[in-house]
C-alpha positions as CSV (number, residue, x, y, z in Angstrom):
1,X,12.4,-14.6,3.1
2,X,11.2,-14.9,-0.4
3,X,9.5,-12.6,-3.4
4,X,7.0,-15.1,-4.9
5,X,4.5,-14.8,-8.1
6,X,2.1,-17.0,-9.3
7,X,2.2,-18.2,-12.8
8,X,-0.2,-20.3,-14.6
9,X,0.2,-22.7,-16.7
10,X,-1.0,-21.8,-19.4
11,X,-0.9,-17.7,-19.3
12,X,-4.0,-17.1,-21.6
13,X,-6.6,-18.4,-19.6
14,X,-6.6,-18.6,-15.5
15,X,-5.6,-21.8,-14.2
16,X,-6.1,-23.0,-11.1
17,X,-3.2,-25.8,-10.6
18,X,-0.9,-22.5,-10.5
19,X,2.5,-23.0,-9.5
20,X,4.9,-21.1,-7.2
21,X,8.0,-19.2,-9.3
22,X,10.8,-17.5,-6.9
23,X,11.6,-14.1,-7.7
24,X,14.3,-13.1,-5.6
25,X,15.1,-14.6,-1.9
26,X,15.7,-17.3,0.2
27,X,14.7,-19.7,2.6
28,X,17.2,-18.1,4.8
29,X,16.6,-14.2,6.2
30,X,20.1,-11.8,5.3
31,X,20.8,-8.6,4.5
32,X,22.3,-9.1,0.8
33,X,21.7,-6.9,-2.2
34,X,22.8,-8.3,-5.8
35,X,21.1,-10.6,-8.0
36,X,17.7,-11.3,-7.4
37,X,18.8,-15.6,-6.9
38,X,21.6,-14.4,-4.3
39,X,19.4,-11.0,-2.7
40,X,17.9,-11.7,1.0
41,X,15.5,-10.5,2.6
42,X,14.5,-11.0,6.4
43,X,10.4,-11.0,7.3
44,X,9.3,-9.2,3.7
45,X,5.7,-7.3,4.1
46,X,4.5,-4.8,1.8
47,X,5.3,-4.6,-2.0
48,X,4.4,-2.1,-4.5
49,X,4.9,-1.4,-8.0
50,X,6.4,1.5,-9.5
51,X,8.9,3.5,-11.9
52,X,12.8,2.9,-11.1
53,X,13.5,6.4,-11.3
54,X,11.8,9.7,-11.9
55,X,9.9,10.0,-15.3
56,X,11.0,6.8,-16.4
57,X,10.2,4.8,-19.8
58,X,7.2,1.6,-19.3
59,X,10.1,-1.3,-19.6
60,X,11.7,-0.3,-16.6
61,X,10.0,-1.4,-13.7
62,X,10.7,-2.0,-9.9
63,X,9.2,-3.9,-7.6
64,X,9.6,-1.9,-3.4
65,X,9.4,-4.2,-0.9
66,X,9.4,-3.4,2.5
67,X,11.9,-5.3,4.4
68,X,10.4,-5.1,7.9
69,X,13.6,-6.5,10.2
70,X,16.4,-5.2,8.2
71,X,14.8,-1.8,8.5
72,X,14.4,-0.5,5.2
73,X,12.7,-0.6,1.7
74,X,14.0,-2.9,-0.8
75,X,13.9,-2.6,-4.8
76,X,14.3,-5.4,-7.3
77,X,14.8,-4.1,-10.4
78,X,12.7,-5.9,-12.8
79,X,14.7,-5.5,-15.6
80,X,18.0,-6.7,-14.8
81,X,17.1,-8.5,-12.3
82,X,19.3,-7.2,-9.2
83,X,17.8,-6.0,-5.5
84,X,18.8,-3.1,-4.5
85,X,18.7,-1.3,-0.7
86,X,16.9,2.3,-0.5
87,X,19.4,4.1,1.5
88,X,17.8,5.7,4.3
89,X,18.9,9.0,5.9
90,X,18.7,8.5,10.0
91,X,15.4,10.1,11.5
92,X,15.5,13.6,12.4
93,X,14.5,14.0,15.9
94,X,10.7,14.6,15.3
95,X,10.4,11.6,13.9
96,X,12.1,9.7,16.8
97,X,10.2,6.7,19.0
98,X,12.8,8.2,21.8
99,X,16.4,9.8,21.8
100,X,17.6,6.3,22.1
101,X,16.7,5.4,18.2
102,X,18.8,8.8,17.4
103,X,21.3,8.3,14.6
104,X,19.5,4.8,13.7
105,X,17.5,4.0,10.9
106,X,13.6,3.9,10.6
107,X,12.1,0.9,11.2
108,X,9.0,-1.5,11.5
109,X,8.0,0.3,7.9
110,X,5.0,-2.5,6.7
111,X,3.5,-0.8,3.2
112,X,4.5,0.8,1.0
113,X,3.0,2.9,-2.1
114,X,4.7,4.1,-4.8
115,X,3.0,8.0,-7.1
116,X,4.0,6.8,-10.6
117,X,4.7,10.4,-11.9
118,X,7.8,11.0,-9.2
119,X,9.0,7.7,-8.1
120,X,8.1,8.6,-4.8
121,X,7.4,5.9,-1.8
122,X,5.2,6.4,0.8
123,X,4.8,4.2,3.3
124,X,3.4,3.1,7.1
125,X,5.2,1.7,9.9
126,X,4.0,-0.3,13.0
127,X,3.2,1.0,16.2
128,X,3.6,4.3,14.8
129,X,0.6,7.2,14.3
130,X,1.6,8.4,11.0
131,X,2.5,8.5,7.6
132,X,5.8,8.8,5.2
133,X,7.3,10.0,2.1
134,X,10.7,9.5,1.0
135,X,12.4,9.4,-2.9
136,X,13.2,6.8,-4.8
137,X,16.7,6.8,-3.7
138,X,16.2,7.0,-0.1
139,X,16.3,10.8,0.2
140,X,13.8,13.9,0.9
141,X,12.5,11.7,4.3
142,X,9.2,13.4,6.1
143,X,6.5,12.7,8.1
144,X,3.6,13.7,6.1
145,X,0.7,13.0,8.7
146,X,-0.1,12.3,12.0
147,X,1.3,12.5,15.0
148,X,4.5,9.9,15.5
149,X,3.3,8.3,19.0
150,X,-0.5,10.7,19.5
151,X,-3.2,8.4,18.4
152,X,-6.7,9.5,18.2
153,X,-8.9,9.8,15.2
154,X,-9.3,13.2,13.4
155,X,-9.4,14.2,10.1
156,X,-8.4,18.1,8.9
157,X,-4.9,19.5,7.6
158,X,-2.3,17.2,7.9
159,X,-0.9,18.8,10.8
160,X,-4.1,18.0,12.4
161,X,-5.1,14.7,11.4
162,X,-4.8,12.1,14.0
163,X,-4.9,8.1,13.1
164,X,-4.3,4.9,15.2
165,X,-1.8,2.2,13.7
166,X,-2.2,3.5,10.0
167,X,-1.6,-0.1,7.9
168,X,-2.2,-0.4,4.3
169,X,-1.2,2.7,1.8
170,X,-2.2,2.4,-2.1
171,X,-1.5,5.4,-4.4
172,X,-4.0,6.7,-6.6
173,X,-2.1,8.4,-9.2
174,X,-5.6,9.9,-10.9
175,X,-6.7,12.0,-7.8
176,X,-2.6,12.4,-6.3
177,X,-4.2,10.8,-3.6
178,X,-2.8,8.6,-0.7
179,X,-5.5,5.6,0.7
180,X,-5.0,3.7,3.7
181,X,-6.4,1.6,6.8
182,X,-6.6,3.4,9.8
183,X,-6.5,0.2,11.7
184,X,-7.3,1.0,14.8
185,X,-10.2,3.4,14.1
186,X,-11.5,0.7,11.3
187,X,-11.2,3.3,9.1
188,X,-10.4,3.9,5.2
189,X,-9.4,7.1,5.1
190,X,-7.8,8.9,2.1
191,X,-4.6,11.6,2.3
192,X,-5.2,14.5,-0.4
193,X,-3.0,16.7,-1.9
194,X,-3.7,19.6,-3.7
195,X,-0.3,22.0,-3.9
196,X,1.3,22.3,-0.7
197,X,-1.5,21.7,1.3
198,X,-2.3,18.1,2.4
199,X,-5.6,16.9,3.8
200,X,-7.2,13.9,5.4
201,X,-10.5,12.9,4.7
202,X,-12.8,10.0,5.0
203,X,-12.7,7.9,1.7
204,X,-16.6,7.9,2.1
205,X,-16.3,11.7,1.7
206,X,-13.7,11.4,-1.3
207,X,-14.0,11.6,-4.8
208,X,-13.9,8.1,-6.0
209,X,-13.8,7.0,-9.9
210,X,-16.4,6.5,-11.5
211,X,-14.9,3.2,-12.7
212,X,-15.5,1.7,-8.8
213,X,-18.5,1.5,-7.1
214,X,-18.7,3.4,-4.1
215,X,-20.6,3.4,-1.3
216,X,-23.2,6.1,-0.4
217,X,-23.8,7.3,2.7
218,X,-27.4,7.1,3.8
219,X,-28.7,10.1,5.3
220,X,-29.1,9.2,9.3
221,X,-26.0,9.5,10.7
222,X,-26.4,6.8,12.8
223,X,-27.6,4.1,10.5
224,X,-25.0,1.6,9.6
225,X,-26.3,0.7,6.3
226,X,-25.3,1.8,3.5
227,X,-27.4,2.4,-0.5
228,X,-25.9,1.1,-3.6
229,X,-27.1,2.9,-7.2
230,X,-28.2,0.7,-9.7
231,X,-25.0,0.4,-11.5
232,X,-23.5,-1.1,-9.1
233,X,-26.3,-3.8,-8.0
234,X,-25.9,-4.8,-12.0
235,X,-21.9,-4.9,-11.1
236,X,-22.4,-6.9,-8.0
237,X,-25.1,-8.8,-10.1
238,X,-22.0,-9.6,-12.8
239,X,-19.7,-10.5,-10.4
240,X,-21.5,-12.9,-8.2
241,X,-22.5,-14.8,-11.9
242,X,-18.6,-14.5,-12.8
243,X,-17.8,-16.1,-9.6
244,X,-20.6,-18.5,-10.2
245,X,-19.1,-20.1,-13.3
246,X,-15.6,-20.6,-11.5
247,X,-15.2,-24.4,-11.6
248,X,-16.2,-26.1,-8.4
249,X,-17.6,-22.8,-7.4
250,X,-20.5,-23.1,-4.5
251,X,-21.8,-19.9,-4.5
252,X,-25.1,-18.6,-3.9
253,X,-25.6,-14.5,-5.5
254,X,-28.4,-14.1,-3.4
255,X,-26.0,-13.7,-0.6
256,X,-23.9,-11.6,-2.2
257,X,-26.7,-9.3,-3.4
258,X,-27.8,-9.3,0.0
259,X,-23.9,-8.6,1.2
């Protein structure tokens, strides 16, 4: 029930004797807001850095935390060291798992991502087949894609897309896209926002930033293999060399290239 960071002994170098530094929370669970030292959580899960509010200066950064068992997203203001609860509105009926949940907060929040320009939060929920968005202050709660309780494996516009147990989300500001793990389908997908139109693609078909290696599907759709460009192979070789140079490393670069 703690939020911790790994801090090297020497900030200038990677130090494998790093230690854990408590940022917020404690061993006991709870639901307290306030200064980070007295704030309490109950099974914190996913975290994401983002601006404390829209158009915030660079030093106004917060850590957004999925406080799973308390059914809320918490906000740790890193500049002031204060934890607050994002007050989420009660779920509208179309977002409820059953009518018995009416007037109760949105539950089982597992992962969160932040749009750095608008401070909009995107999140997934355990056992629910949808993705959601909410503003930094808890307003404007929406189900943005999926079928809530009905799983499947379909891409296309958000009102038609279906997936199974999305479990991880990450926002790409450059592409205005939300990448997520479609856990039940063992796939990586991307939610692309074009103005008022939201579409879901398989990540292999998305336009990915050229600064990251990209797998290229073979022309044969039945093939389980993928090919890499020479530039991408070069990046992998460099990574293998770096890994081999680490202390106590036992790395066979040929196995990395085969993988």
